[in-house]
MOPAC internal coordinates of N, CA, C and O (Angstrom, degrees):
PM7 1SCF
backbone

  N    0.0000 0     0.00 0     0.00 0    0    0    0
  C    1.4281 1     0.00 0     0.00 0    1    0    0
  C    1.4926 1   111.52 1     0.00 0    2    1    0
  O    1.2310 1   121.40 1   140.52 1    3    2    1
  N    1.3219 1   114.92 1   -39.48 1    3    2    1
  C    1.4429 1   120.87 1  -177.81 1    5    3    2
  C    1.5762 1   110.69 1   -69.26 1    6    5    3
  O    1.2310 1   122.32 1   144.09 1    7    6    5
  N    1.3159 1   113.17 1   -35.91 1    7    6    5
  C    1.5331 1   119.18 1   175.95 1    9    7    6
  C    1.5158 1   110.28 1   -66.92 1   10    9    7
  O    1.2310 1   120.48 1   139.49 1   11   10    9
  N    1.3209 1   116.69 1   -40.51 1   11   10    9
  C    1.4512 1   121.06 1   178.86 1   13   11   10
  C    1.5417 1   111.45 1   -63.86 1   14   13   11
  O    1.2310 1   121.41 1   136.97 1   15   14   13
  N    1.3073 1   114.91 1   -43.03 1   15   14   13
  C    1.4681 1   120.95 1   178.51 1   17   15   14
  C    1.5478 1   109.45 1   -61.05 1   18   17   15
  O    1.2310 1   120.82 1   135.07 1   19   18   17
  N    1.3210 1   116.04 1   -44.93 1   19   18   17
  C    1.3769 1   120.90 1  -179.72 1   21   19   18
  C    1.5713 1   112.40 1   -63.72 1   22   21   19
  O    1.2310 1   121.24 1   140.22 1   23   22   21
  N    1.3700 1   115.23 1   -39.78 1   23   22   21
  C    1.4538 1   120.92 1   178.14 1   25   23   22
  C    1.5237 1   110.40 1   -61.82 1   26   25   23
  O    1.2310 1   119.77 1   135.99 1   27   26   25
  N    1.3438 1   118.04 1   -44.01 1   27   26   25
  C    1.4461 1   123.12 1   179.21 1   29   27   26
  C    1.4589 1   110.35 1   -63.12 1   30   29   27
  O    1.2310 1   120.18 1   138.76 1   31   30   29
  N    1.2846 1   117.26 1   -41.24 1   31   30   29
  C    1.4876 1   123.62 1  -179.28 1   33   31   30
  C    1.5419 1   109.79 1   -62.04 1   34   33   31
  O    1.2310 1   120.41 1   136.84 1   35   34   33
  N    1.3439 1   116.82 1   -43.16 1   35   34   33
  C    1.4598 1   121.27 1   178.59 1   37   35   34
  C    1.4813 1   111.63 1   -63.68 1   38   37   35
  O    1.2310 1   121.13 1   137.38 1   39   38   37
  N    1.3519 1   115.45 1   -42.62 1   39   38   37
  C    1.4638 1   120.95 1   179.87 1   41   39   38
  C    1.5132 1   109.25 1   -59.51 1   42   41   39
  O    1.2310 1   120.25 1   134.57 1   43   42   41
  N    1.3693 1   117.12 1   -45.43 1   43   42   41
  C    1.4562 1   122.52 1  -174.08 1   45   43   42
  C    1.5437 1   111.82 1   -77.30 1   46   45   43
  O    1.2310 1   118.81 1   168.38 1   47   46   45
  N    1.3276 1   119.87 1   -11.62 1   47   46   45
  C    1.4126 1   122.56 1  -179.86 1   49   47   46
  C    1.5647 1   110.03 1   -64.46 1   50   49   47
  O    1.2310 1   121.46 1   -60.39 1   51   50   49
  N    1.3186 1   114.82 1   119.61 1   51   50   49
  C    1.4765 1   119.91 1   179.82 1   53   51   50
  C    1.5014 1   111.47 1    75.68 1   54   53   51
  O    1.2310 1   118.49 1  -157.93 1   55   54   53
  N    1.3002 1   120.48 1    22.07 1   55   54   53
  C    1.4350 1   124.67 1  -173.46 1   57   55   54
  C    1.5541 1   109.78 1   -59.37 1   58   57   55
  O    1.2310 1   119.92 1   133.39 1   59   58   57
  N    1.3084 1   117.75 1   -46.61 1   59   58   57
  C    1.4626 1   120.77 1   179.54 1   61   59   58
  C    1.4706 1   112.07 1   -61.34 1   62   61   59
  O    1.2310 1   120.46 1   140.07 1   63   62   61
  N    1.3228 1   116.73 1   -39.93 1   63   62   61
  C    1.4417 1   119.91 1   178.97 1   65   63   62
  C    1.5244 1   111.25 1   -65.18 1   66   65   63
  O    1.2310 1   121.63 1   138.36 1   67   66   65
  N    1.3383 1   114.48 1   -41.64 1   67   66   65
  C    1.4451 1   119.41 1  -179.26 1   69   67   66
  C    1.5683 1   109.51 1   -65.04 1   70   69   67
  O    1.2310 1   120.17 1   137.69 1   71   70   69
  N    1.3002 1   117.28 1   -42.31 1   71   70   69
  C    1.4567 1   120.69 1   177.87 1   73   71   70
  C    1.5312 1   107.53 1   -61.60 1   74   73   71
  O    1.2310 1   117.71 1   136.42 1   75   74   73
  N    1.2879 1   121.97 1   -43.58 1   75   74   73
  C    1.4828 1   122.55 1   179.89 1   77   75   74
  C    1.5346 1   110.26 1   -63.76 1   78   77   75
  O    1.2310 1   120.91 1   136.97 1   79   78   77
  N    1.3235 1   115.87 1   -43.03 1   79   78   77
  C    1.4744 1   118.81 1   177.73 1   81   79   78
  C    1.4959 1   112.88 1   -61.15 1   82   81   79
  O    1.2310 1   121.46 1   136.62 1   83   82   81
  N    1.3713 1   114.81 1   -43.38 1   83   82   81
  C    1.4465 1   119.51 1   179.88 1   85   83   82
  C    1.4573 1   110.04 1   -64.04 1   86   85   83
  O    1.2310 1   119.49 1   134.58 1   87   86   85
  N    1.3589 1   118.58 1   -45.42 1   87   86   85
  C    1.4525 1   122.16 1   179.40 1   89   87   86
  C    1.5035 1   110.22 1   -59.52 1   90   89   87
  O    1.2310 1   120.51 1   136.49 1   91   90   89
  N    1.3087 1   116.63 1   -43.51 1   91   90   89
  C    1.5195 1   120.64 1   179.19 1   93   91   90
  C    1.4700 1   110.36 1   -61.77 1   94   93   91
  O    1.2310 1   119.76 1   137.99 1   95   94   93
  N    1.3228 1   118.06 1   -42.01 1   95   94   93
  C    1.4945 1   121.61 1   178.36 1   97   95   94
  C    1.5246 1   111.73 1   -65.51 1   98   97   95
  O    1.2310 1   119.58 1   134.75 1   99   98   97
  N    1.3019 1   118.41 1   -45.25 1   99   98   97
  C    1.4329 1   122.29 1  -178.00 1  101   99   98
  C    1.5560 1   113.54 1   -65.46 1  102  101   99
  O    1.2310 1   121.88 1   153.14 1  103  102  101
  N    1.3398 1   114.00 1   -26.86 1  103  102  101
  C    1.4797 1   118.17 1  -178.68 1  105  103  102
  C    1.5247 1   110.64 1  -100.21 1  106  105  103
  O    1.2310 1   120.06 1  -172.90 1  107  106  105
  N    1.2950 1   117.49 1     7.10 1  107  106  105
  C    1.4994 1   119.52 1  -175.92 1  109  107  106
  C    1.5251 1   110.90 1   -85.46 1  110  109  107
  O    1.2310 1   121.51 1   -21.37 1  111  110  109
  N    1.3276 1   114.71 1   158.63 1  111  110  109
  C    1.4720 1   122.32 1   178.16 1  113  111  110
  C    1.5339 1   110.09 1   -62.62 1  114  113  111
  O    1.2310 1   121.21 1   143.70 1  115  114  113
  N    1.3880 1   115.30 1   -36.30 1  115  114  113
  C    1.4578 1   118.34 1   179.90 1  117  115  114
  C    1.5333 1   111.08 1   -59.39 1  118  117  115
  O    1.2310 1   119.71 1   129.78 1  119  118  117
  N    1.3375 1   118.17 1   -50.22 1  119  118  117
  C    1.4378 1   123.34 1   179.22 1  121  119  118
  C    1.5198 1   110.49 1   -60.53 1  122  121  119
  O    1.2310 1   120.93 1   136.03 1  123  122  121
  N    1.3251 1   115.82 1   -43.97 1  123  122  121
  C    1.5044 1   119.93 1   178.76 1  125  123  122
  C    1.5073 1   110.99 1   -63.37 1  126  125  123
  O    1.2310 1   117.94 1   142.67 1  127  126  125
  N    1.3296 1   121.53 1   -37.33 1  127  126  125
  C    1.4120 1   123.28 1   178.36 1  129  127  126
  C    1.5381 1   111.10 1   -68.42 1  130  129  127
  O    1.2310 1   119.75 1   141.34 1  131  130  129
  N    1.2992 1   118.09 1   -38.66 1  131  130  129
  C    1.4905 1   121.79 1   177.53 1  133  131  130
  C    1.5209 1   109.61 1   -64.92 1  134  133  131
  O    1.2310 1   120.06 1   139.12 1  135  134  133
  N    1.2964 1   117.48 1   -40.88 1  135  134  133
  C    1.4721 1   119.67 1  -179.80 1  137  135  134
  C    1.5417 1   108.81 1   -66.55 1  138  137  135
  O    1.2310 1   119.87 1   137.15 1  139  138  137
  N    1.3540 1   117.85 1   -42.85 1  139  138  137
  C    1.4751 1   120.26 1   176.43 1  141  139  138
  C    1.4686 1   112.47 1   -61.53 1  142  141  139
  O    1.2310 1   120.30 1   142.62 1  143  142  141
  N    1.3399 1   117.04 1   -37.38 1  143  142  141
  C    1.4423 1   120.04 1   177.71 1  145  143  142
  C    1.5324 1   111.97 1   -63.39 1  146  145  143
  O    1.2310 1   119.93 1   135.97 1  147  146  145
  N    1.2931 1   117.73 1   -44.03 1  147  146  145
  C    1.4885 1   123.83 1   177.77 1  149  147  146
  C    1.5298 1   108.32 1   -59.97 1  150  149  147
  O    1.2310 1   120.08 1   127.45 1  151  150  149
  N    1.3325 1   117.46 1   -52.55 1  151  150  149
  C    1.4642 1   123.22 1  -177.75 1  153  151  150
  C    1.5208 1   111.34 1   -61.41 1  154  153  151
  O    1.2310 1   119.80 1   136.25 1  155  154  153
  N    1.3092 1   117.99 1   -43.75 1  155  154  153
  C    1.4121 1   122.75 1   179.06 1  157  155  154
  C    1.5562 1   111.73 1   -64.45 1  158  157  155
  O    1.2310 1   120.92 1   143.82 1  159  158  157
  N    1.3217 1   115.84 1   -36.18 1  159  158  157
  C    1.4518 1   120.76 1   178.24 1  161  159  158
  C    1.5594 1   109.78 1   -69.41 1  162  161  159
  O    1.2310 1   119.88 1   139.30 1  163  162  161
  N    1.3263 1   117.83 1   -40.70 1  163  162  161
  C    1.4968 1   119.66 1   174.39 1  165  163  162
  C    1.5091 1   111.98 1   -61.07 1  166  165  163
  O    1.2310 1   121.65 1   136.00 1  167  166  165
  N    1.3388 1   114.44 1   -44.00 1  167  166  165
  C    1.4794 1   118.89 1   179.75 1  169  167  166
  C    1.5522 1   111.01 1   -60.81 1  170  169  167
  O    1.2310 1   121.30 1   134.78 1  171  170  169
  N    1.3208 1   115.11 1   -45.22 1  171  170  169
  C    1.4277 1   118.97 1   176.99 1  173  171  170
  C    1.5294 1   115.35 1   -62.69 1  174  173  171
  O    1.2310 1   121.10 1   143.08 1  175  174  173
  N    1.3237 1   115.49 1   -36.92 1  175  174  173
  C    1.4915 1   120.04 1   175.85 1  177  175  174
  C    1.5259 1   109.41 1   -66.21 1  178  177  175
  O    1.2310 1   120.58 1   138.60 1  179  178  177
  N    1.3369 1   116.50 1   -41.40 1  179  178  177
  C    1.5010 1   119.31 1  -179.76 1  181  179  178
  C    1.4910 1   109.69 1   -63.36 1  182  181  179
  O    1.2310 1   119.52 1   134.03 1  183  182  181
  N    1.3486 1   118.53 1   -45.97 1  183  182  181
  C    1.4722 1   119.76 1  -179.70 1  185  183  182
  C    1.4941 1   109.80 1   -60.37 1  186  185  183
  O    1.2310 1   120.29 1   133.60 1  187  186  185
  N    1.3602 1   117.06 1   -46.40 1  187  186  185
  C    1.4533 1   120.40 1   179.37 1  189  187  186
  C    1.5493 1   111.78 1   -60.06 1  190  189  187
  O    1.2310 1   121.43 1   136.58 1  191  190  189
  N    1.3140 1   114.88 1   -43.42 1  191  190  189
  C    1.4754 1   117.49 1  -178.20 1  193  191  190
  C    1.5529 1   110.83 1   -63.55 1  194  193  191
  O    1.2310 1   120.62 1   138.68 1  195  194  193
  N    1.3593 1   116.43 1   -41.32 1  195  194  193
  C    1.4425 1   122.17 1   178.72 1  197  195  194
  C    1.5389 1   110.04 1   -61.94 1  198  197  195
  O    1.2310 1   121.31 1   136.42 1  199  198  197
  N    1.3554 1   115.09 1   -43.58 1  199  198  197
  C    1.4888 1   116.35 1   179.01 1  201  199  198
  C    1.5728 1   111.89 1   -66.48 1  202  201  199
  O    1.2310 1   120.90 1   143.94 1  203  202  201
  N    1.2948 1   115.89 1   -36.06 1  203  202  201
  C    1.4868 1   118.33 1   174.33 1  205  203  202
  C    1.5131 1   112.82 1   -63.38 1  206  205  203
  O    1.2310 1   121.32 1   139.88 1  207  206  205
  N    1.2882 1   115.08 1   -40.12 1  207  206  205
  C    1.4843 1   119.81 1   178.64 1  209  207  206
  C    1.5225 1   110.42 1   -62.86 1  210  209  207
  O    1.2310 1   121.71 1   133.65 1  211  210  209
  N    1.3527 1   114.33 1   -46.35 1  211  210  209
  C    1.5042 1   116.28 1   178.05 1  213  211  210
  C    1.5446 1   111.94 1   -61.73 1  214  213  211
  O    1.2310 1   120.41 1   138.67 1  215  214  213
  N    1.3110 1   116.81 1   -41.33 1  215  214  213
  C    1.4620 1   120.86 1   179.33 1  217  215  214
  C    1.5138 1   110.56 1   -63.19 1  218  217  215
  O    1.2310 1   119.72 1   135.97 1  219  218  217
  N    1.3296 1   118.13 1   -44.03 1  219  218  217
  C    1.4804 1   122.09 1   179.08 1  221  219  218
  C    1.5033 1   110.74 1   -66.41 1  222  221  219
  O    1.2310 1   119.79 1   139.93 1  223  222  221
  N    1.3507 1   118.00 1   -40.07 1  223  222  221
  C    1.4643 1   117.88 1   177.41 1  225  223  222
  C    1.5050 1   112.32 1   -64.66 1  226  225  223
  O    1.2310 1   120.93 1   145.03 1  227  226  225
  N    1.3320 1   115.83 1   -34.97 1  227  226  225
  C    1.4993 1   119.94 1   176.42 1  229  227  226
  C    1.5540 1   110.51 1   -63.99 1  230  229  227
  O    1.2310 1   122.15 1   134.74 1  231  230  229
  N    1.3550 1   113.50 1   -45.26 1  231  230  229
  C    1.4791 1   118.01 1   179.67 1  233  231  230
  C    1.5738 1   108.60 1   -65.56 1  234  233  231
  O    1.2310 1   119.66 1   137.68 1  235  234  233
  N    1.2978 1   118.26 1   -42.32 1  235  234  233
  C    1.4992 1   119.71 1   178.95 1  237  235  234
  C    1.5110 1   111.27 1   -63.60 1  238  237  235
  O    1.2310 1   119.07 1   139.62 1  239  238  237
  N    1.3147 1   119.39 1   -40.38 1  239  238  237
  C    1.4591 1   121.17 1   177.55 1  241  239  238
  C    1.4841 1   112.10 1   -64.36 1  242  241  239
  O    1.2310 1   120.33 1   139.70 1  243  242  241
  N    1.3553 1   116.98 1   -40.30 1  243  242  241
  C    1.4727 1   120.57 1   176.59 1  245  243  242
  C    1.5341 1   110.70 1   -63.73 1  246  245  243
  O    1.2310 1   120.01 1   133.82 1  247  246  245
  N    1.3096 1   117.59 1   -46.18 1  247  246  245
  C    1.4592 1   120.32 1  -178.53 1  249  247  246
  C    1.5246 1   110.55 1   -66.43 1  250  249  247
  O    1.2310 1   120.53 1   143.99 1  251  250  249
  N    1.3628 1   116.59 1   -36.01 1  251  250  249
  C    1.4609 1   119.60 1  -179.19 1  253  251  250
  C    1.5366 1   108.32 1   -66.44 1  254  253  251
  O    1.2310 1   119.11 1   142.35 1  255  254  253
  N    1.3562 1   119.31 1   -37.65 1  255  254  253
  C    1.3964 1   120.92 1   179.33 1  257  255  254
  C    1.5557 1   109.86 1   -67.53 1  258  257  255
  O    1.2310 1   120.60 1   141.28 1  259  258  257
  N    1.2660 1   116.46 1   -38.72 1  259  258  257
  C    1.5160 1   119.87 1   177.09 1  261  259  258
  C    1.5158 1   110.88 1   -65.99 1  262  261  259
  O    1.2310 1   119.22 1   139.33 1  263  262  261
  N    1.3209 1   119.10 1   -40.67 1  263  262  261
  C    1.4591 1   121.62 1   176.94 1  265  263  262
  C    1.5625 1   111.66 1   -64.98 1  266  265  263
  O    1.2310 1   121.85 1   135.30 1  267  266  265
  N    1.3244 1   114.06 1   -44.70 1  267  266  265
  C    1.4819 1   117.71 1   175.06 1  269  267  266
  C    1.5054 1   113.23 1   -58.31 1  270  269  267
  O    1.2310 1   120.78 1   137.66 1  271  270  269
  N    1.3154 1   116.12 1   -42.34 1  271  270  269
  C    1.4766 1   119.79 1  -179.90 1  273  271  270
  C    1.5289 1   110.18 1   -65.14 1  274  273  271
  O    1.2310 1   119.72 1   138.72 1  275  274  273
  N    1.2815 1   118.14 1   -41.28 1  275  274  273
  C    1.4752 1   120.84 1   178.32 1  277  275  274
  C    1.5310 1   110.30 1   -66.80 1  278  277  275
  O    1.2310 1   120.08 1   136.31 1  279  278  277
  N    1.3513 1   117.45 1   -43.69 1  279  278  277
  C    1.4247 1   120.48 1  -178.94 1  281  279  278
  C    1.4932 1   110.50 1   -63.48 1  282  281  279
  O    1.2310 1   119.27 1   136.44 1  283  282  281
  N    1.3376 1   119.00 1   -43.56 1  283  282  281
  C    1.4359 1   121.59 1  -178.59 1  285  283  282
  C    1.5618 1   110.00 1   -68.25 1  286  285  283
  O    1.2310 1   120.09 1   143.72 1  287  286  285
  N    1.3146 1   117.43 1   -36.28 1  287  286  285
  C    1.4739 1   120.65 1   178.24 1  289  287  286
  C    1.5489 1   109.47 1   -66.35 1  290  289  287
  O    1.2310 1   120.99 1   137.15 1  291  290  289
  N    1.3190 1   115.71 1   -42.85 1  291  290  289
  C    1.4700 1   119.85 1   179.56 1  293  291  290
  C    1.5236 1   110.32 1   -68.18 1  294  293  291
  O    1.2310 1   119.27 1   141.33 1  295  294  293
  N    1.2952 1   118.99 1   -38.67 1  295  294  293
  C    1.4655 1   119.73 1   178.63 1  297  295  294
  C    1.5351 1   110.78 1   -64.95 1  298  297  295
  O    1.2310 1   121.63 1   139.22 1  299  298  297
  N    1.3495 1   114.50 1   -40.78 1  299  298  297
  C    1.5166 1   118.09 1   175.75 1  301  299  298
  C    1.4978 1   109.94 1   -64.79 1  302  301  299
  O    1.2310 1   119.56 1   136.59 1  303  302  301
  N    1.3188 1   118.44 1   -43.41 1  303  302  301
  C    1.4365 1   123.00 1  -178.97 1  305  303  302
  C    1.5619 1   111.41 1   -61.40 1  306  305  303
  O    1.2310 1   120.97 1   134.20 1  307  306  305
  N    1.3696 1   115.74 1   -45.80 1  307  306  305
  C    1.4388 1   119.29 1   178.42 1  309  307  306
  C    1.5310 1   111.97 1   -66.37 1  310  309  307
  O    1.2310 1   120.57 1   142.51 1  311  310  309
  N    1.3340 1   116.51 1   -37.49 1  311  310  309
  C    1.4577 1   119.84 1   176.68 1  313  311  310
  C    1.5074 1   112.68 1   -63.13 1  314  313  311
  O    1.2310 1   121.34 1   139.65 1  315  314  313
  N    1.3185 1   115.04 1   -40.35 1  315  314  313
  C    1.4666 1   118.80 1   178.75 1  317  315  314
  C    1.5690 1   111.48 1   -67.08 1  318  317  315
  O    1.2310 1   121.96 1   138.16 1  319  318  317
  N    1.3077 1   113.86 1   -41.84 1  319  318  317
  C    1.4725 1   117.25 1   178.23 1  321  319  318
  C    1.5335 1   111.51 1   -65.43 1  322  321  319
  O    1.2310 1   120.10 1   141.97 1  323  322  321
  N    1.3280 1   117.42 1   -38.03 1  323  322  321
  C    1.4887 1   120.96 1   175.95 1  325  323  322
  C    1.4894 1   111.07 1   -64.51 1  326  325  323
  O    1.2310 1   120.34 1   140.58 1  327  326  325
  N    1.3056 1   116.95 1   -39.42 1  327  326  325
  C    1.4819 1   119.61 1   178.01 1  329  327  326
  C    1.5250 1   111.34 1   -66.86 1  330  329  327
  O    1.2310 1   120.00 1   141.77 1  331  330  329
  N    1.3528 1   117.60 1   -38.23 1  331  330  329
  C    1.4564 1   120.38 1  -178.68 1  333  331  330
  C    1.5457 1   106.99 1   -71.35 1  334  333  331
  O    1.2310 1   120.13 1   135.29 1  335  334  333
  N    1.3311 1   117.35 1   -44.71 1  335  334  333
  C    1.4708 1   121.15 1  -174.55 1  337  335  334
  C    1.5135 1   110.55 1   -82.72 1  338  337  335
  O    1.2310 1   120.20 1   172.39 1  339  338  337
  N    1.3388 1   117.21 1    -7.61 1  339  338  337
  C    1.4711 1   122.16 1  -177.16 1  341  339  338
  C    1.5424 1   112.65 1    49.73 1  342  341  339
  O    1.2310 1   122.29 1  -131.00 1  343  342  341
  N    1.3152 1   113.21 1    49.00 1  343  342  341
  C    1.4525 1   123.53 1   177.34 1  345  343  342
  C    1.5280 1   113.98 1    63.02 1  346  345  343
  O    1.2310 1   119.54 1  -156.02 1  347  346  345
  N    1.3469 1   118.48 1    23.98 1  347  346  345
  C    1.4531 1   118.92 1   177.32 1  349  347  346
  C    1.4956 1   111.51 1   -84.28 1  350  349  347
  O    1.2310 1   118.75 1   164.65 1  351  350  349
  N    1.3328 1   119.98 1   -15.35 1  351  350  349
  C    1.4196 1   124.40 1   179.88 1  353  351  350
  C    1.5199 1   105.68 1   -94.58 1  354  353  351
  O    1.2310 1   120.66 1   -83.92 1  355  354  353
  N    1.3423 1   116.35 1    96.08 1  355  354  353
  C    1.5202 1   122.09 1  -171.59 1  357  355  354
  C    1.5389 1   109.40 1   -70.77 1  358  357  355
  O    1.2310 1   118.41 1   154.34 1  359  358  357
  N    1.2992 1   120.64 1   -25.66 1  359  358  357
  C    1.4434 1   122.08 1  -179.03 1  361  359  358
  C    1.5377 1   110.35 1   -66.11 1  362  361  359
  O    1.2310 1   119.91 1   149.25 1  363  362  361
  N    1.3071 1   117.78 1   -30.75 1  363  362  361
  C    1.4383 1   119.69 1  -179.16 1  365  363  362
  C    1.5347 1   111.77 1   -72.14 1  366  365  363
  O    1.2310 1   120.33 1   155.03 1  367  366  365
  N    1.3440 1   116.97 1   -24.97 1  367  366  365
  C    1.4119 1   121.84 1   176.37 1  369  367  366
  C    1.4976 1   113.75 1   -69.82 1  370  369  367
  O    1.2310 1   120.14 1   158.69 1  371  370  369
  N    1.3272 1   117.33 1   -21.31 1  371  370  369
  C    1.4695 1   119.92 1  -174.72 1  373  371  370
  C    1.5007 1   114.23 1   -94.64 1  374  373  371
  O    1.2310 1   119.70 1  -166.62 1  375  374  373
  N    1.3335 1   118.17 1    13.38 1  375  374  373
  C    1.4306 1   120.05 1   176.23 1  377  375  374
  C    1.5243 1   109.70 1   -88.43 1  378  377  375
  O    1.2310 1   121.49 1   -92.36 1  379  378  377
  N    1.3382 1   114.75 1    87.64 1  379  378  377
  C    1.4700 1   122.89 1  -171.84 1  381  379  378
  C    1.5298 1   110.94 1   -65.28 1  382  381  379
  O    1.2310 1   118.88 1   146.92 1  383  382  381
  N    1.2907 1   119.75 1   -33.08 1  383  382  381
  C    1.4718 1   120.91 1  -179.77 1  385  383  382
  C    1.5288 1   113.22 1   -60.43 1  386  385  383
  O    1.2310 1   120.60 1   153.75 1  387  386  385
  N    1.2726 1   116.46 1   -26.25 1  387  386  385
  C    1.4442 1   120.12 1  -176.67 1  389  387  386
  C    1.5356 1   111.96 1   -93.69 1  390  389  387
  O    1.2310 1   120.67 1   174.27 1  391  390  389
  N    1.3336 1   116.32 1    -5.73 1  391  390  389
  C    1.5057 1   120.97 1   179.34 1  393  391  390
  C    1.4772 1   110.48 1   -86.60 1  394  393  391
  O    1.2310 1   120.90 1   -18.53 1  395  394  393
  N    1.3611 1   115.88 1   161.47 1  395  394  393
  C    1.4427 1   121.85 1   172.83 1  397  395  394
  C    1.5105 1   110.32 1   -67.30 1  398  397  395
  O    1.2310 1   119.35 1   -36.79 1  399  398  397
  N    1.3502 1   118.85 1   143.21 1  399  398  397
  C    1.4620 1   117.50 1   167.42 1  401  399  398
  C    1.4780 1   111.19 1   -62.13 1  402  401  399
  O    1.2310 1   120.61 1   -22.26 1  403  402  401
  N    1.2996 1   116.44 1   157.74 1  403  402  401
  C    1.4788 1   120.70 1  -173.74 1  405  403  402
  C    1.5199 1   112.38 1   -60.81 1  406  405  403
  O    1.2310 1   118.30 1   145.88 1  407  406  405
  N    1.3317 1   120.84 1   -34.12 1  407  406  405
  C    1.4714 1   121.42 1  -179.58 1  409  407  406
  C    1.5784 1   111.53 1   -78.59 1  410  409  407
  O    1.2310 1   119.86 1   166.46 1  411  410  409
  N    1.3395 1   117.87 1   -13.54 1  411  410  409
  C    1.5009 1   117.30 1   175.56 1  413  411  410
  C    1.5024 1   112.34 1   -99.31 1  414  413  411
  O    1.2310 1   118.91 1   168.19 1  415  414  413
  N    1.2944 1   119.68 1   -11.81 1  415  414  413
  C    1.4585 1   121.09 1  -177.84 1  417  415  414
  C    1.5420 1   112.78 1   -71.78 1  418  417  415
  O    1.2310 1   120.10 1   180.00 1  419  418  417

């Protein structure tokens, strides 16, 4: 109990001065500048992240169009080969990616 009382007394020593120093620091131009720097950094990171997202979405859309084009071309190609071979080429029948899903068939 005596140690706790001593600890509290040490903490409270110069309390008013500490409060004044803290208030002076929080209202200083130095503190304000540091806060602005942090906020500006967050804003810059957000702008950069948004730009990266847009760029990636553009790349993904382009790649998706290329994949769709290749898939459509391959489906047409396999369909033409199946028509020519009249389903005699059994390996072409096993290309599941080019088939309709069960619920669309």
